[in-house]
C-alpha positions, -999 to +999 in steps of 0.1 A: -156+749+260-130+741+286-103+714+282-079+706+311-090+738+329-082+760+299-108+780+279-108+769+242-111+794+214-112+771+184-108+734+175-101+724+139-097+689+124-082+685+089-069+659+065-033+658+054-027+666+018-036+642-010-012+626-035-016+648-066-010+618-090-036+595-076-060+619-057-058+596-027-045+604+007-009+594+012-016+576+045-045+557+061-042+576+094-038+612+082-063+633+102-047+661+123-063+683+149-054+718+162-067+733+194-063+770+200-067+782+235-079+817+245-045+825+261-028+820+227-014+785+234-018+760+205-019+722+207-015+699+177-018+662+172-020+639+142-022+603+131-059+598+135-080+576+112-111+598+111-121+634+117-144+622+145-116+604+162-093+634+160-119+657+176-127+632+203-090+628+212-085+666+213-114+670+237-099+645+261-062+652+259-055+687+246-029+705+269 
């Protein structure tokens, strides 16, 4: 996959930690995404409501 003319090695989306007392996520918009490029550069972003939204955002805007 190529994003912004850079070859992508790996894309990961993950949820922020849960509150240990309640078992619920601490915020409503807590999905983060990490894009690792072949050249070693890493791009991170957070604050997404769903995993799908985080991945879609990364595929459009990763730098």
